[in-house]
C-alpha positions as CSV (number, residue, x, y, z in Angstrom):
1,M,85.0,23.9,-2.7
2,P,81.3,23.3,-3.6
3,P,78.7,24.1,-1.1
4,T,78.0,21.2,1.5
5,Q,74.8,22.6,2.9
6,M,71.6,20.7,2.8
7,N,68.3,20.2,4.2
8,T,68.8,18.3,7.3
9,A,65.1,17.8,7.7
10,T,64.7,15.3,4.9
11,E,68.1,13.8,4.5
12,P,69.1,10.9,6.3
13,P,72.4,11.2,8.7
14,G,75.9,10.9,7.0
15,S,74.3,11.3,3.7
16,L,76.8,13.7,2.6
17,I,79.8,11.7,3.9
18,T,82.1,10.3,0.9
19,Q,85.3,9.0,2.3
20,D,86.7,8.1,5.9
21,G,87.5,10.9,8.4
22,Q,84.5,13.1,7.4
23,I,81.8,14.3,9.8
24,Q,78.6,15.7,9.0
25,W,76.9,18.1,11.2
26,A,73.9,20.6,10.5
27,G,74.2,20.3,6.6
28,L,78.2,21.0,6.7
29,L,80.8,18.7,6.0
30,F,84.0,18.5,7.8
31,G,87.1,16.5,7.2
32,P,89.1,15.6,4.1
33,G,88.2,17.4,0.9
34,T,86.5,20.3,2.4
35,D,87.1,23.9,3.6
36,Y,87.1,22.2,7.1
37,P,89.8,19.8,7.8
38,V,89.9,18.2,11.0
39,D,93.3,18.7,13.1
40,S,95.8,15.9,13.4
41,S,95.0,15.5,17.2
42,G,91.5,14.0,15.9
43,L,88.2,13.9,17.3
44,T,87.8,13.1,21.0
45,G,84.9,11.5,22.9
46,W,83.2,9.7,19.8
47,A,84.5,6.2,20.8
48,D,84.8,6.5,24.4
49,L,82.8,5.1,26.8
50,P,80.5,7.8,28.7
51,G,80.7,8.3,32.3
52,L,78.3,6.0,34.4
53,D,75.9,6.4,37.0
54,S,75.8,3.5,39.5
55,G,72.8,2.3,41.6
56,D,75.3,0.1,43.7
57,V,74.6,0.4,47.5
58,L,77.4,-0.1,50.1
59,R,77.0,-2.9,52.3
60,P,76.7,-2.0,55.9
61,D,78.2,-4.9,57.5
62,Q,80.7,-6.4,55.0
63,H,83.1,-5.2,52.2
64,G,82.0,-4.0,48.8
65,A,78.7,-3.1,47.8
66,W,75.4,-4.7,46.1
67,P,75.4,-4.1,42.5
68,G,73.1,-1.9,41.0
69,A,71.9,-0.7,37.6
70,Q,74.4,1.3,35.4
71,W,73.2,4.0,33.5
72,A,75.4,5.9,30.9
73,Q,75.8,9.8,31.0
74,P,75.4,12.2,28.2
75,R,78.5,11.9,25.6
76,T,80.6,14.8,24.9
77,V,82.4,14.9,21.5
78,T,84.9,17.4,20.8
79,A,86.7,18.3,17.4
80,P,89.5,20.9,16.5
81,V,88.9,21.9,12.9
82,W,90.6,24.2,10.7
83,L,88.8,26.8,8.7
84,L,90.7,26.8,5.4
85,P,89.4,28.7,2.4
86,D,90.8,28.1,-1.0
87,Q,91.6,31.8,-1.2
88,P,91.9,34.5,1.4
89,A,88.8,36.4,-0.2
90,Q,86.6,33.4,0.7
91,A,87.4,33.7,4.4
92,T,84.3,35.4,5.2
93,T,81.9,32.9,3.4
94,V,83.8,29.9,4.9
95,A,83.7,31.4,8.6
96,R,80.0,32.4,8.0
97,A,79.0,29.0,7.2
98,F,80.9,27.4,9.9
99,R,79.3,29.8,12.3
100,S,75.8,29.3,11.0
101,A,76.3,25.3,11.4
102,T,77.6,25.7,15.2
103,A,75.0,28.2,16.2
104,V,72.7,27.6,19.3
105,H,69.6,25.4,18.7
106,H,67.3,24.0,21.0
107,G,66.4,21.1,19.2
108,E,68.9,18.0,18.5
109,Q,70.6,16.9,15.0
110,W,72.1,14.3,13.6
111,L,76.0,14.2,14.0
112,A,77.6,11.5,11.8
113,V,81.2,10.2,11.6
114,R,82.6,7.7,9.1
115,L,85.6,6.0,10.3
116,H,87.2,2.7,8.6
117,G,84.2,2.4,6.3
118,E,81.8,2.6,9.1
119,T,79.3,5.6,9.7
120,L,77.5,5.9,12.7
121,A,75.8,9.0,14.1
122,C,74.4,10.5,17.5
123,R,71.6,13.0,18.3
124,A,73.6,16.3,19.4
125,R,73.6,19.8,20.4
126,I,76.3,22.5,20.1
127,G,77.9,22.8,23.6
128,R,80.8,25.0,22.8
129,R,82.5,26.7,20.0
130,A,85.8,28.9,19.8
131,I,87.2,30.2,16.7
132,P,90.4,32.5,17.5
133,H,90.7,35.5,15.3
134,D,94.7,35.6,15.6
135,R,97.2,37.0,13.1
136,M,96.6,34.1,10.6
137,F,92.9,34.6,10.5
138,V,93.4,38.3,10.0
139,T,96.1,37.8,7.1
140,Q,95.2,34.4,5.5
141,G,91.6,34.0,6.5
142,A,92.6,30.5,8.2
143,A,91.8,29.7,11.8
144,K,92.0,26.6,14.1
145,A,88.6,26.4,15.7
146,T,87.2,24.1,18.4
147,V,83.6,22.9,18.4
148,Q,82.0,20.6,21.0
149,W,79.0,18.5,20.7
150,V,76.9,17.1,23.8
151,C,74.9,14.0,22.8
152,A,72.1,13.7,25.4
153,D,71.3,10.0,24.4
154,P,75.4,8.7,24.2
155,R,74.7,5.6,22.0
156,R,75.8,5.7,18.5
157,F,73.5,4.3,15.7
158,S,73.7,3.0,12.4
159,V,72.6,5.2,9.7
160,E,70.5,2.6,8.0
161,E,67.0,2.0,9.4
162,Q,65.8,-1.4,9.5
163,S,62.2,-2.9,9.7
164,V,60.1,-5.9,10.2
165,R,56.3,-6.4,9.8
166,T,53.7,-9.1,10.8
167,G,50.2,-9.8,10.8
168,L,48.3,-11.4,13.4
169,P,48.2,-15.5,13.6
170,T,46.3,-17.3,11.1
171,P,45.4,-20.7,10.9
172,E,46.5,-23.1,8.0
173,R,43.7,-24.1,5.5
174,G,44.7,-27.7,6.3
175,L,44.2,-30.8,4.4
176,G,41.2,-31.0,2.0
177,W,39.2,-34.2,2.4
178,T,36.0,-35.3,0.1
179,A,34.0,-37.9,1.7
180,E,32.1,-38.8,-1.5
181,K,32.2,-42.0,-3.1
182,G,35.2,-42.2,-5.5
183,N,36.9,-39.3,-4.3
184,G,39.8,-39.3,-1.9
185,L,43.5,-38.4,-1.2
186,T,45.7,-38.1,-4.1
187,W,49.5,-37.7,-3.9
188,P,51.2,-35.0,-3.7
189,L,48.9,-34.1,-0.8
190,D,47.8,-30.4,-0.6
191,W,48.0,-29.0,2.9
192,G,47.0,-25.5,1.9
193,T,48.8,-22.4,2.2
194,A,50.7,-21.6,5.7
195,G,49.4,-19.2,8.0
196,S,50.9,-16.3,9.8
197,T,52.6,-17.0,13.0
198,G,52.5,-13.5,14.2
199,M,55.9,-13.5,14.9
200,A,58.9,-11.3,13.8
201,T,62.4,-11.1,14.6
202,A,64.6,-7.9,14.9
203,F,68.3,-8.0,14.8
204,N,70.4,-5.2,16.3
205,S,73.8,-5.6,15.2
206,G,75.6,-3.3,17.7
207,D,76.6,-3.6,21.2
208,A,74.1,-1.4,22.9
209,A,70.2,-1.9,23.5
210,T,68.3,0.2,21.0
211,S,64.6,2.0,21.2
212,P,62.4,0.6,18.3
213,L,59.5,2.6,16.8
214,I,56.3,0.4,16.8
215,E,53.3,1.1,14.7
216,F,50.2,-1.1,15.3
217,H,47.8,-1.1,12.3
218,G,44.0,-1.7,12.6
219,P,41.7,-3.0,12.5
220,V,42.7,-4.5,16.0
221,T,41.4,-4.2,19.4
222,R,43.8,-4.7,22.4
223,P,47.1,-4.8,20.2
224,S,50.3,-6.1,22.1
225,L,53.8,-6.8,21.0
226,T,55.7,-9.3,23.5
227,R,59.5,-9.6,23.7
228,L,59.7,-13.7,24.1
229,S,62.9,-13.7,25.5
230,D,61.7,-12.4,29.0
231,G,58.0,-11.9,28.4
232,L,58.1,-8.1,28.3
233,R,55.2,-6.6,26.9
234,I,53.4,-3.4,25.4
235,E,49.6,-3.6,25.5
236,Y,46.9,-1.2,24.7
237,D,43.1,-1.1,25.4
238,I,42.0,0.5,22.4
239,A,40.1,-0.4,19.2
240,L,41.8,0.6,16.1
241,A,39.7,1.2,12.8
242,P,41.1,-0.1,9.5
243,T,42.6,3.3,8.7
244,D,44.1,4.0,12.3
245,V,47.8,3.6,13.4
246,L,48.9,3.5,17.2
247,T,52.5,4.8,17.2
248,V,54.7,3.8,20.0
249,D,58.0,5.6,20.3
250,T,59.9,3.7,23.0
251,G,62.9,6.2,23.0
252,S,60.6,9.3,24.1
253,G,58.2,7.1,25.9
254,T,55.1,8.5,23.7
255,V,52.0,6.8,22.3
256,T,49.9,8.5,19.8
257,L,47.0,7.7,17.5
258,N,47.4,8.7,13.8
259,G,50.2,10.8,14.9
260,T,48.3,13.6,16.7
261,A,46.1,12.6,19.9
262,S,48.0,10.9,23.0
263,R,46.9,7.4,23.8
264,I,49.4,6.5,26.5
265,H,46.5,6.3,29.1
266,T,45.2,3.3,27.1
267,A,48.1,1.0,28.4
268,T,46.9,-1.9,30.4
269,A,47.9,-3.2,33.7
270,W,50.1,-6.0,32.1
271,S,51.9,-3.3,29.9
272,T,55.4,-2.3,30.6
273,P,56.7,1.3,30.5
274,E,57.5,2.1,26.9
275,Q,61.0,3.2,27.6
276,L,62.1,-0.3,28.8
277,F,60.8,-2.0,25.9
278,L,64.3,-2.2,24.2
279,L,65.9,-4.4,21.4
280,E,69.1,-6.2,23.1
281,P,72.1,-6.7,20.9
282,G,71.5,-9.5,18.6
283,A,68.2,-11.4,17.7
284,T,64.9,-10.4,19.5
285,S,61.9,-12.5,18.7
286,L,58.5,-10.7,19.1
287,A,55.0,-11.7,18.9
288,F,52.0,-9.6,17.9
289,R,48.7,-10.5,19.4
290,C,45.3,-8.8,20.4
291,A,41.9,-9.6,22.1
292,P,40.2,-12.5,21.3
293,G,37.8,-12.5,18.2
294,T,38.7,-9.2,17.1
295,R,40.3,-10.0,13.8
296,S,38.8,-9.1,10.4
297,T,37.7,-12.1,8.0
298,D,36.6,-10.0,5.2
299,P,39.3,-10.4,2.6
300,R,38.4,-6.9,1.2
301,T,39.4,-5.4,4.5
302,P,42.9,-4.5,5.4
303,Q,44.3,-6.7,7.8
304,A,45.7,-6.0,11.3
305,S,49.7,-5.7,11.6
306,V,52.6,-4.4,13.3
307,A,55.6,-2.7,12.2
308,V,58.9,-2.3,14.3
309,T,61.5,0.0,13.1
310,W,65.0,0.7,14.7
311,R,68.6,1.2,14.2
312,S,71.3,-0.8,15.7
313,A,73.0,0.9,18.6
314,H,76.6,0.9,19.6
315,W,78.6,2.4,22.7
C-alpha cells in the first residue's frame, strides 16, 4: 500500500480520507483500502452520548430534585484494527508505523471518521493500545490490535471551518438635495450606498453548541461582540492600532494581542467569561460595537472589523 503518513500540523482533519469507513489519526489512515482495516465489530463510542455530570439537587421535602446543569464527560472511542501487510516481509514496516502513530503524546491531535459521506473530527489522545504477538503475527505478520482514544472535549466537529466578518456600523449617505435654483430631485432617486449595520450571522449546523474563535481588528477602542438572542457580550477595555489583532479563543478561554501577549485582564465588568460565549445550534445573530467616537474616518486607514470562525459541533 502507498504511505499514508502526513504532516498533521499543516493539514486539516480528515484530508486523507477518501471513502466511508476510514479513520484518520496522526497521519495514519485506518479502514478500507489500507493496511489497517477495522474489524467487523466496528468502532465503539464514536456516536454514543458520553456520560453526563448533573447539577441536580435533591429536594429535601418532596419527591425528586431541582434540575441543574448537565455537562458531558470525556468521550472514549475504541477501534479493533487489523494489521494486514501485503506480504509477511512488510510486517515490521506496517507494525512500526502503527506503533508510531499510537505512541504516547501529551498534546491532542485530530481523530477524524467518515461514515455515510459525513466526516466528523474530535481532538483526542491515545488512551490504550494492545498488539498481540500471537502465532498469526509471528508466522504471517498479521495481528488484531486494539486502540483507544480519549477525547477531553466530547463534541465532534465538522472538518470545514466557517467564518463571517463585519465592520462597525456606518451611516448611509442619504438622499442628495440641492437648494440652488433650477436644481431639485430627479427620478430615479439616489439614496447613496447602504452603510454597514455591524451585524453578522453565524450558523452552526450541528446539534451541540460550538466555541468560536473571535478576532478584533483595529483601529478600535473597547471592542465588543454581543449575542443578540440573550444579550451575552464579550468586551475589552483596550485600544487597538490599525495593525493590532485581539484574538479571543472561547474554547480555551484565552485573550491575546497579536498572538503573544495576554490581555484577558482588559475584560470589562459587562463582559461574560469567554468560555460561555458559545454559538448554539442554528443561526446566531452577532453585533460588533465599540466605544463612541473611536472609528477612523480616513479612507486610507484600515477599518475596524471582527472575524468569527467556528466549526459546527455534534454530539
